[in-house]
Backbone as a printed PyTorch tensor [residue, N CA C, xyz], in Angstrom:
tensor([[[  0.8540,  -1.1750,  -0.0090],
         [  0.0040,   0.0320,   0.0120],
         [  0.9010,   1.2250,  -0.0160]],

        [[  0.6420,   2.1600,  -0.9340],
         [  1.3960,   3.3430,  -0.9760],
         [  0.4950,   4.5610,  -0.5280]],

        [[  1.1220,   5.7540,  -0.5550],
         [  0.3910,   6.9940,  -0.0890],
         [ -0.9320,   7.1330,  -0.8120]],

        [[ -0.9260,   6.8690,  -2.0260],
         [ -2.2070,   7.1060,  -2.8510],
         [ -3.2280,   6.0690,  -2.4390]],

        [[ -2.8220,   4.7970,  -2.1520],
         [ -3.7770,   3.7990,  -1.6050],
         [ -4.3120,   4.2810,  -0.2590]],

        [[ -3.5130,   4.8200,   0.5390],
         [ -3.8790,   5.2410,   1.8950],
         [ -4.8590,   6.3970,   1.7820]],

        [[ -4.6270,   7.3350,   0.8720],
         [ -5.5130,   8.4610,   0.6830],
         [ -6.8850,   7.9320,   0.2270]],

        [[ -6.9030,   7.0200,  -0.7570],
         [ -8.1610,   6.4590,  -1.3100],
         [ -8.8690,   5.6920,  -0.1090]],

        [[ -8.1560,   4.9830,   0.6900],
         [ -8.7970,   4.2820,   1.7810],
         [ -9.4540,   5.2300,   2.7370]],

        [[ -8.8110,   6.3590,   3.0110],
         [ -9.3900,   7.3260,   3.8550],
         [-10.7320,   7.8930,   3.2730]],

        [[-10.6320,   8.2300,   1.9610],
         [-11.8790,   8.6990,   1.3210],
         [-12.9840,   7.6400,   1.2600]],

        [[-12.5810,   6.4460,   1.0570],
         [-13.6060,   5.3500,   1.0920],
         [-14.2810,   5.2630,   2.4450]],

        [[-13.4760,   5.4220,   3.4900],
         [-13.9680,   5.3490,   4.8830],
         [-14.8830,   6.5030,   5.1590]],

        [[-14.4340,   7.6830,   4.7720],
         [-15.1550,   8.9430,   5.0530],
         [-16.3100,   9.2550,   4.0910]],

        [[-16.1410,   8.8290,   2.8460],
         [-17.1860,   9.0070,   1.8560],
         [-17.3270,   7.7870,   0.9770]],

        [[-17.9690,   6.7390,   1.5840],
         [-18.1570,   5.5090,   0.8010],
         [-19.0560,   5.6210,  -0.4180]],

        [[-19.6910,   6.8040,  -0.5130],
         [-20.5800,   6.9980,  -1.7210],
         [-19.8110,   7.4470,  -2.9280]],

        [[-18.4700,   7.7350,  -2.7480],
         [-17.7040,   8.2620,  -3.8410],
         [-16.9360,   7.0700,  -4.4460]],

        [[-16.8000,   7.0910,  -5.7450],
         [-15.9690,   6.1340,  -6.4950],
         [-14.6470,   6.8590,  -6.6800]],

        [[-13.6030,   6.5140,  -5.8380],
         [-12.3490,   7.1890,  -5.8940],
         [-11.3330,   6.5000,  -6.8160]],

        [[-11.7350,   5.6710,  -7.6330],
         [-10.8770,   4.9930,  -8.5600],
         [-10.1830,   6.0260,  -9.5100]],

        [[-10.9620,   7.0270, -10.1310],
         [-10.3170,   8.0070, -10.9580],
         [ -9.2030,   8.8000, -10.1680]],

        [[ -9.4920,   9.0900,  -8.8850],
         [ -8.5790,   9.8360,  -8.0350],
         [ -7.2730,   9.0560,  -7.9420]],

        [[ -7.3230,   7.7290,  -7.7790],
         [ -6.1230,   6.9200,  -7.6890],
         [ -5.3220,   6.9420,  -8.9470]],

        [[ -5.9850,   6.7550, -10.0840],
         [ -5.2430,   6.7680, -11.3800],
         [ -4.6010,   8.1510, -11.6260]],

        [[ -5.3900,   9.2120, -11.4470],
         [ -4.9340,  10.5900, -11.6880],
         [ -3.8190,  10.8860, -10.7370]],

        [[ -3.9700,  10.5040,  -9.4570],
         [ -2.9300,  10.7360,  -8.4890],
         [ -1.6240,  10.0920,  -8.7820]],

        [[ -1.6720,   8.8580,  -9.2960],
         [ -0.4270,   8.1770,  -9.6470],
         [  0.2060,   8.7860, -10.9110]],

        [[ -0.6660,   9.1760, -11.9040],
         [ -0.1660,   9.8090, -13.0920],
         [  0.4590,  11.1600, -12.7770]],

        [[ -0.0810,  11.8640, -11.7880],
         [  0.4240,  13.1880, -11.3850],
         [  1.7670,  13.0390, -10.7230]],

        [[  1.8540,  12.0320,  -9.8580],
         [  3.1520,  11.7980,  -9.1680],
         [  4.2260,  11.4160, -10.1290]],

        [[  3.8750,  10.4990, -11.1290],
         [  4.7970,  10.0480, -12.1130],
         [  5.2640,  11.2310, -12.9550]],

        [[  4.3340,  12.1020, -13.3620],
         [  4.7090,  13.2490, -14.1540],
         [  5.6440,  14.2190, -13.3660]],

        [[  5.3860,  14.3430, -12.0380],
         [  6.2790,  15.2210, -11.2160],
         [  7.7210,  14.6530, -11.1810]],

        [[  7.7300,  13.3030, -11.0330],
         [  9.0790,  12.6360, -10.9250],
         [  9.7910,  12.8380, -12.2890]],

        [[  9.0730,  12.5590, -13.3920],
         [  9.6820,  12.7030, -14.6990],
         [ 10.2120,  14.1350, -14.9390]],

        [[  9.3950,  15.1040, -14.5770],
         [  9.6960,  16.4840, -14.7700],
         [ 10.9240,  16.9000, -13.9750]],

        [[ 10.9950,  16.4560, -12.6970],
         [ 12.1500,  16.7430, -11.8140],
         [ 13.4420,  16.1510, -12.4000]],

        [[ 13.3730,  14.8710, -12.7810],
         [ 14.5470,  14.2290, -13.3030],
         [ 15.0020,  14.8640, -14.5720]],

        [[ 14.1440,  15.1140, -15.5050],
         [ 14.4950,  15.7590, -16.7760],
         [ 14.9980,  17.1810, -16.5830]],

        [[ 14.3930,  17.8860, -15.5730],
         [ 14.8290,  19.1930, -15.2420],
         [ 16.2600,  19.2640, -14.7820]],

        [[ 16.7050,  18.2390, -14.0930],
         [ 18.0860,  18.1610, -13.7020],
         [ 19.0270,  18.1520, -14.8980]],

        [[ 18.6200,  17.3780, -15.9150],
         [ 19.4040,  17.3040, -17.1500],
         [ 19.4760,  18.6930, -17.8250]],

        [[ 18.2960,  19.2990, -17.9480],
         [ 18.2030,  20.6290, -18.5980],
         [ 19.0220,  21.5990, -17.8640]],

        [[ 19.0220,  21.6390, -16.5750],
         [ 19.7370,  22.6110, -15.7700],
         [ 21.1590,  22.5270, -16.0010]],

        [[ 21.7320,  21.3660, -16.1940],
         [ 23.1780,  21.1660, -16.5030],
         [ 23.6000,  21.9430, -17.6940]],

        [[ 22.7280,  22.2570, -18.5740],
         [ 22.9670,  22.9360, -19.7990],
         [ 22.4260,  24.4490, -19.7660]],

        [[ 22.0680,  24.8650, -18.6160],
         [ 21.4770,  26.2020, -18.4700],
         [ 20.2030,  26.3910, -19.1800]],

        [[ 19.3480,  25.3200, -19.2500],
         [ 18.0690,  25.3010, -19.8130],
         [ 17.0210,  24.8710, -18.8130]],

        [[ 15.7360,  25.0610, -19.2450],
         [ 14.6240,  24.4500, -18.4670],
         [ 13.7740,  23.7040, -19.5180]],

        [[ 12.7280,  23.1240, -19.0280],
         [ 11.8110,  22.4120, -19.8940],
         [ 11.3020,  23.2290, -21.0630]],

        [[ 11.0200,  24.4950, -20.7320],
         [ 10.4950,  25.3920, -21.7280],
         [ 11.4260,  25.7540, -22.8880]],

        [[ 12.6270,  26.0960, -22.4250],
         [ 13.5890,  26.5220, -23.4200],
         [ 14.1600,  25.2950, -24.1860]],

        [[ 14.2020,  24.1240, -23.5280],
         [ 14.5510,  22.9060, -24.2340],
         [ 13.5660,  22.6170, -25.3080]],

        [[ 12.2670,  22.8130, -24.9530],
         [ 11.1460,  22.4900, -25.9110],
         [ 11.3380,  23.3560, -27.2230]],

        [[ 11.7070,  24.6420, -27.1850],
         [ 11.8590,  25.4400, -28.3100],
         [ 13.0370,  24.9490, -29.1410]],

        [[ 14.1490,  24.7330, -28.4230],
         [ 15.3580,  24.2980, -29.2090],
         [ 15.1160,  22.8550, -29.8430]],

        [[ 14.4390,  22.0160, -29.0530],
         [ 14.2020,  20.6730, -29.6090],
         [ 13.2410,  20.7190, -30.8340]],

        [[ 12.2860,  21.6070, -30.8240],
         [ 11.3090,  21.8170, -31.8750],
         [ 12.0400,  22.2670, -33.1060]],

        [[ 12.9050,  23.2780, -32.9790],
         [ 13.7460,  23.7250, -34.1150],
         [ 14.6060,  22.7020, -34.6360]],

        [[ 15.2840,  22.0040, -33.7220],
         [ 16.2750,  20.9720, -34.1930],
         [ 15.5730,  19.8070, -34.9210]],

        [[ 14.4710,  19.3520, -34.4910],
         [ 13.8630,  18.2150, -35.0970],
         [ 13.0220,  18.6500, -36.4070]],

        [[ 12.9800,  19.9520, -36.6680],
         [ 12.3080,  20.4820, -37.8370],
         [ 13.1830,  20.1770, -39.0800]],

        [[ 14.4280,  19.9450, -38.8680],
         [ 15.3540,  19.6730, -39.9520],
         [ 15.8400,  20.9860, -40.5800]],

        [[ 16.7410,  20.8190, -41.5500],
         [ 17.3490,  22.0520, -42.1540],
         [ 16.2550,  22.9240, -42.8140]],

        [[ 16.2810,  24.2280, -42.6650],
         [ 17.4070,  25.0280, -42.1320],
         [ 17.3180,  25.3450, -40.6160]],

        [[ 16.6430,  24.4660, -39.9260],
         [ 16.4110,  24.5680, -38.4430],
         [ 15.8350,  25.9260, -38.0170]],

        [[ 14.8020,  26.2580, -38.7300],
         [ 14.0650,  27.5290, -38.4760],
         [ 12.6040,  27.3110, -38.7550]],

        [[ 11.7690,  28.0220, -37.9620],
         [ 10.3660,  27.9830, -38.0900],
         [  9.8180,  29.3710, -37.8330]],

        [[  8.6660,  29.6230, -38.4420],
         [  7.9980,  30.9100, -38.0930],
         [  7.4110,  30.7720, -36.7080]],

        [[  7.0730,  31.8880, -36.0910],
         [  6.4700,  31.7610, -34.7890],
         [  5.1640,  30.9580, -34.7600]],

        [[  4.3660,  31.1030, -35.8400],
         [  3.1260,  30.3170, -35.9790],
         [  3.4000,  28.8060, -36.0590]],

        [[  4.4900,  28.5150, -36.7850],
         [  4.8440,  27.0590, -36.9200],
         [  5.3380,  26.5360, -35.5570]],

        [[  6.0230,  27.3090, -34.8390],
         [  6.4780,  26.9320, -33.5200],
         [  5.2210,  26.7630, -32.6300]],

        [[  4.2970,  27.6470, -32.6900],
         [  3.0900,  27.5500, -31.8250],
         [  2.3320,  26.2870, -32.1880]],

        [[  2.2550,  25.9870, -33.4870],
         [  1.4670,  24.7790, -33.8660],
         [  2.1920,  23.4410, -33.3820]],

        [[  3.5020,  23.5010, -33.3060],
         [  4.2630,  22.3600, -32.8810],
         [  4.4000,  22.2210, -31.4030]],

        [[  4.1310,  23.3180, -30.7020],
         [  4.3450,  23.3190, -29.2290],
         [  3.0520,  23.4560, -28.4110]],

        [[  1.9750,  23.8600, -29.0100],
         [  0.6930,  24.0520, -28.3620],
         [  0.7720,  24.9240, -27.0940]],

        [[  1.3340,  26.1270, -27.2490],
         [  1.4520,  27.1110, -26.1510],
         [  0.9130,  28.4450, -26.6980]],

        [[  0.7870,  29.3750, -25.7800],
         [  0.2220,  30.7260, -26.2000],
         [  1.3530,  31.5010, -26.8510]],

        [[  1.0130,  32.5130, -27.6010],
         [  2.0070,  33.3260, -28.2910],
         [  2.8770,  34.1450, -27.2740]],

        [[  2.2110,  34.6050, -26.2180],
         [  2.9150,  35.3160, -25.1960],
         [  4.0040,  34.4660, -24.5400]],

        [[  3.6110,  33.2370, -24.2530],
         [  4.6580,  32.2230, -23.6670],
         [  5.7540,  32.0270, -24.6610]],

        [[  5.4260,  31.8430, -25.9510],
         [  6.4700,  31.6020, -26.9050],
         [  7.4390,  32.7660, -27.0010]],

        [[  6.9240,  33.9450, -27.0910],
         [  7.7440,  35.1530, -27.1720],
         [  8.7300,  35.2160, -26.0380]],

        [[  8.2530,  34.9270, -24.8130],
         [  9.1670,  34.9340, -23.6070],
         [ 10.2610,  33.8730, -23.8200]],

        [[  9.8970,  32.6860, -24.2870],
         [ 10.8700,  31.6200, -24.4450],
         [ 11.9310,  32.0370, -25.5080]],

        [[ 11.4510,  32.5800, -26.5960],
         [ 12.3600,  33.0050, -27.6500],
         [ 13.3100,  34.0950, -27.1560]],

        [[ 12.7550,  35.0340, -26.3870],
         [ 13.5790,  36.1250, -25.8910],
         [ 14.6810,  35.5450, -25.0360]],

        [[ 14.3610,  34.6030, -24.1590],
         [ 15.3940,  34.0170, -23.2950],
         [ 16.5070,  33.3560, -24.0920]],

        [[ 16.1130,  32.6520, -25.1610],
         [ 17.0840,  31.9340, -26.0070],
         [ 17.8740,  32.8730, -26.8650]],

        [[ 17.3040,  33.9930, -27.2810],
         [ 18.0520,  35.0020, -28.0760],
         [ 19.1350,  35.5590, -27.1400]],

        [[ 18.8110,  35.8880, -25.8930],
         [ 19.7640,  36.4150, -24.9540],
         [ 20.8700,  35.4830, -24.7090]],

        [[ 20.6380,  34.1740, -24.8110],
         [ 21.6880,  33.1700, -24.6060],
         [ 22.4130,  32.8340, -25.8750]],

        [[ 22.1020,  33.5170, -26.9610],
         [ 22.7020,  33.2170, -28.2980],
         [ 22.4560,  31.8040, -28.8030]],

        [[ 21.2730,  31.2200, -28.4470],
         [ 20.9680,  29.9010, -28.8890],
         [ 20.0090,  29.9540, -30.0830]],

        [[ 19.2580,  30.9920, -30.2510],
         [ 18.3650,  31.1870, -31.3800],
         [ 18.5010,  32.6480, -31.8080]],

        [[ 18.0300,  32.9440, -33.0310],
         [ 18.0040,  34.2780, -33.5450],
         [ 16.7160,  34.4930, -34.3280]],

        [[ 16.2380,  35.7100, -34.4120],
         [ 15.1530,  36.0890, -35.2560],
         [ 15.7230,  36.6610, -36.5160]],

        [[ 15.3460,  36.1200, -37.6600],
         [ 15.8410,  36.5930, -38.9170],
         [ 14.6650,  36.7920, -39.9020]],

        [[ 14.9040,  37.6540, -40.8710],
         [ 13.8200,  37.9440, -41.8850],
         [ 13.4440,  36.5550, -42.4780]],

        [[ 12.1600,  36.3990, -42.6580],
         [ 11.6650,  35.2240, -43.3490],
         [ 12.0170,  35.3160, -44.8330]],

        [[ 12.8390,  34.3480, -45.3820],
         [ 13.2120,  34.4310, -46.7670],
         [ 12.0440,  34.3080, -47.7020]],

        [[ 10.9250,  33.7010, -47.2370],
         [  9.7700,  33.5860, -48.1050],
         [  8.8030,  34.7860, -48.0080]],

        [[  8.9440,  35.6020, -46.9380],
         [  8.1280,  36.7410, -46.7670],
         [  8.8120,  37.7500, -45.8900]],

        [[  9.4650,  38.7620, -46.5650],
         [ 10.2950,  39.7090, -45.8490],
         [  9.5960,  40.5500, -44.7750]],

        [[  8.2960,  40.4850, -44.6970],
         [  7.5510,  41.2410, -43.7340],
         [  7.4790,  40.4950, -42.3530]],

        [[  7.9180,  39.2250, -42.3830],
         [  7.8510,  38.4380, -41.1080],
         [  9.1770,  37.9110, -40.7920]],

        [[  9.2950,  37.2690, -39.6710],
         [ 10.5060,  36.6090, -39.2290],
         [ 10.4220,  35.0880, -39.0330]],

        [[ 11.5570,  34.5070, -39.0340],
         [ 11.6080,  33.0740, -38.5930],
         [ 12.5550,  33.0690, -37.3900]],

        [[ 12.3730,  32.0670, -36.6180],
         [ 13.2960,  31.7750, -35.4630],
         [ 14.1680,  30.7360, -35.8950]],

        [[ 15.4970,  31.0220, -35.8680],
         [ 16.4820,  30.0150, -36.3830],
         [ 17.4730,  29.6860, -35.2250]],

        [[ 17.7820,  28.3860, -35.1370],
         [ 18.7700,  27.9530, -34.1560],
         [ 20.1480,  28.3930, -34.5980]],

        [[ 20.9320,  28.9150, -33.6330],
         [ 22.2790,  29.3720, -33.9930],
         [ 23.2250,  28.2050, -33.9090]],

        [[ 24.4320,  28.3060, -34.4130],
         [ 25.3970,  27.1770, -34.2740],
         [ 25.6070,  26.7660, -32.8250]],

        [[ 25.6490,  27.7000, -31.9000],
         [ 25.8020,  27.2980, -30.5120],
         [ 24.6060,  26.7020, -29.9740]],

        [[ 23.3990,  27.0510, -30.4540],
         [ 22.1650,  26.4600, -30.0450],
         [ 22.0530,  25.0410, -30.5860]],

        [[ 22.5490,  24.8540, -31.7970],
         [ 22.4880,  23.4820, -32.4370],
         [ 23.4160,  22.5570, -31.6130]],

        [[ 24.5970,  23.0320, -31.3500],
         [ 25.5340,  22.2060, -30.5470],
         [ 24.9470,  21.8530, -29.1620]],

        [[ 24.4100,  22.8880, -28.4930],
         [ 23.8610,  22.6080, -27.2410],
         [ 22.6790,  21.6520, -27.2550]],

        [[ 21.7290,  21.8210, -28.1610],
         [ 20.5720,  20.9190, -28.1520],
         [ 20.9610,  19.5030, -28.5280]],

        [[ 21.9610,  19.2810, -29.3750],
         [ 22.4800,  17.9470, -29.7030],
         [ 22.9680,  17.2830, -28.4850]],

        [[ 23.8240,  18.0590, -27.6560],
         [ 24.3290,  17.4990, -26.4120],
         [ 23.1790,  17.1650, -25.4340]],

        [[ 22.2800,  18.1350, -25.2620],
         [ 21.2140,  17.9910, -24.3070],
         [ 20.2150,  16.8280, -24.6540]],

        [[ 19.8660,  16.7640, -25.9270],
         [ 18.8670,  15.7180, -26.2600],
         [ 19.4760,  14.3530, -26.1580]],

        [[ 20.7930,  14.1710, -26.3580],
         [ 21.3960,  12.8930, -26.1100],
         [ 21.3750,  12.5270, -24.6500]],

        [[ 21.6220,  13.4460, -23.7870],
         [ 21.5540,  13.1330, -22.3450],
         [ 20.1440,  13.0050, -21.9320]],

        [[ 19.1840,  13.7920, -22.5200],
         [ 17.7890,  13.7600, -22.1860],
         [ 17.2380,  12.3430, -22.4150]],

        [[ 17.5600,  11.8140, -23.5540],
         [ 17.0610,  10.4860, -23.8830],
         [ 17.6940,   9.4500, -22.9760]],

        [[ 18.9370,   9.5950, -22.5580],
         [ 19.5870,   8.6640, -21.6080],
         [ 18.8750,   8.8380, -20.2750]],

        [[ 18.4850,  10.0710, -19.8820],
         [ 17.7500,  10.2970, -18.5810],
         [ 16.4350,   9.5260, -18.6390]],

        [[ 15.7250,   9.6770, -19.7370],
         [ 14.4000,   8.9940, -19.9050],
         [ 14.6620,   7.4540, -19.8600]],

        [[ 15.6270,   6.9340, -20.4810],
         [ 15.8580,   5.5680, -20.4010],
         [ 16.2390,   5.0470, -18.9840]],

        [[ 17.0150,   5.8730, -18.2680],
         [ 17.3220,   5.5240, -16.8700],
         [ 16.0720,   5.5690, -15.9730]],

        [[ 15.2380,   6.5230, -16.1710],
         [ 14.0150,   6.6350, -15.3550],
         [ 13.1360,   5.3540, -15.6040]],

        [[ 13.0780,   4.8800, -16.7850],
         [ 12.1970,   3.7670, -17.0970],
         [ 12.8930,   2.4120, -17.0330]],

        [[ 14.1360,   2.4050, -16.6630],
         [ 14.9480,   1.1500, -16.7230],
         [ 14.4010,   0.0440, -15.9010]],

        [[ 13.6600,   0.2910, -14.7970],
         [ 13.1570,  -0.7280, -13.9320],
         [ 11.7820,  -1.1590, -14.2960]],

        [[ 11.2710,  -0.5330, -15.4300],
         [  9.9250,  -0.8770, -15.8660],
         [ 10.0710,  -1.7420, -17.1510]],

        [[  9.7260,  -3.0170, -17.0890],
         [  9.9770,  -3.9190, -18.2200],
         [  9.5050,  -3.4310, -19.5470]],

        [[ 10.3110,  -3.7910, -20.6100],
         [ 10.0360,  -3.2640, -21.9870],
         [  8.5850,  -3.6960, -22.4440]],

        [[  8.2100,  -4.9230, -22.1030],
         [  6.8750,  -5.3690, -22.5240],
         [  5.7930,  -4.5720, -21.8160]],

        [[  6.0430,  -4.1690, -20.6030],
         [  5.0470,  -3.3770, -19.8800],
         [  4.9630,  -1.9500, -20.4820]],

        [[  6.1190,  -1.4650, -20.9600],
         [  6.1340,  -0.1210, -21.6230],
         [  5.3170,  -0.1150, -22.8690]],

        [[  5.3410,  -1.2180, -23.6550],
         [  4.6070,  -1.2530, -24.8690],
         [  3.0990,  -1.1810, -24.5360]],

        [[  2.7240,  -2.0050, -23.5240],
         [  1.3010,  -2.0120, -23.1790],
         [  0.9000,  -0.6550, -22.5400]],

        [[  1.7660,  -0.0850, -21.6330],
         [  1.4240,   1.1510, -21.0800],
         [  1.3190,   2.2760, -22.1250]],

        [[  2.2310,   2.2050, -23.0650],
         [  2.1180,   3.2480, -24.1960],
         [  0.7820,   3.1520, -24.9430]],

        [[  0.3470,   1.9070, -25.2180],
         [ -0.9290,   1.6880, -25.9000],
         [ -2.0950,   2.1980, -25.0180]],

        [[ -2.0260,   1.9150, -23.7260],
         [ -3.1660,   2.3060, -22.8730],
         [ -3.1480,   3.9010, -22.6850]],

        [[ -1.9750,   4.4860, -22.5700],
         [ -1.9070,   5.8950, -22.4240],
         [ -2.3700,   6.6480, -23.7130]],

        [[ -2.0450,   6.0060, -24.8550],
         [ -2.4730,   6.5870, -26.0930],
         [ -4.0090,   6.5880, -26.2160]],

        [[ -4.6010,   5.4550, -25.7460],
         [ -6.0600,   5.3510, -25.6830],
         [ -6.6600,   6.4040, -24.7270]],

        [[ -6.0200,   6.6090, -23.6520],
         [ -6.4650,   7.5710, -22.6730],
         [ -6.4220,   8.9780, -23.2350]],

        [[ -5.2750,   9.2900, -23.8500],
         [ -5.2200,  10.6250, -24.4440],
         [ -6.1580,  10.8340, -25.5770]],

        [[ -6.4110,   9.8210, -26.3320],
         [ -7.4050,   9.9140, -27.4230],
         [ -8.7980,  10.1750, -26.8450]],

        [[ -9.0690,   9.4670, -25.7670],
         [-10.3780,   9.7110, -25.1360],
         [-10.5200,  11.0620, -24.5160]],

        [[ -9.4020,  11.5520, -23.9340],
         [ -9.3960,  12.9080, -23.3630],
         [ -9.4900,  13.9820, -24.3910]],

        [[ -9.0850,  13.7220, -25.5710],
         [ -9.1970,  14.7190, -26.6670],
         [-10.6100,  15.0360, -27.0100]],

        [[-11.4930,  14.1140, -26.6000],
         [-12.9580,  14.2560, -26.8860],
         [-13.5930,  15.0660, -25.7690]],

        [[-12.8580,  15.2980, -24.6950],
         [-13.4360,  15.9670, -23.5490],
         [-13.4220,  17.5140, -23.7940]],

        [[-14.4610,  18.1880, -23.5710],
         [-14.4960,  19.5680, -23.7620],
         [-13.7840,  20.2970, -22.6510]],

        [[-13.0200,  21.3280, -22.9770],
         [-12.2860,  22.0870, -21.9270],
         [-13.1620,  22.6580, -20.7730]],

        [[-14.4690,  22.7450, -21.0910],
         [-15.3340,  23.3340, -20.0440],
         [-16.0740,  22.2800, -19.2760]],

        [[-15.8270,  21.0070, -19.6300],
         [-16.5860,  19.9390, -18.9550],
         [-15.8330,  19.4930, -17.6400]]])
């Protein structure tokens, strides 16, 4: 019995009318997400990054040559607000990891392009990031990971049907 089981047992005792099964699953997923975030954050911090700045660099790097995207393309790939993106880009510009340059397809707009130092940094970080993720999951058998990935995909698919107001 872990802390989540104890919490559920307390609710079952105090409110037997409630089905706390969703609370148990969401509680475990939340704790897992927090552990993942903390461990990956340690990797990012070693490179003077955080999850947000890593996300921008990784998005630009995996876009392929010329490793640049318009702000709208970044927004579509990252699912964040434009204000949040602007802040992240500003941080990375100050660190000389990305730059804003005129869009070669439309001189009235800009693209965000990874700099050579940004390219070198993200390649080092993503290598260690993947190793961190492998280390985190090392004690979870590969066959269970396949099943868990399938189940989580189904959960995410079902959640995409949920209205943000429900």
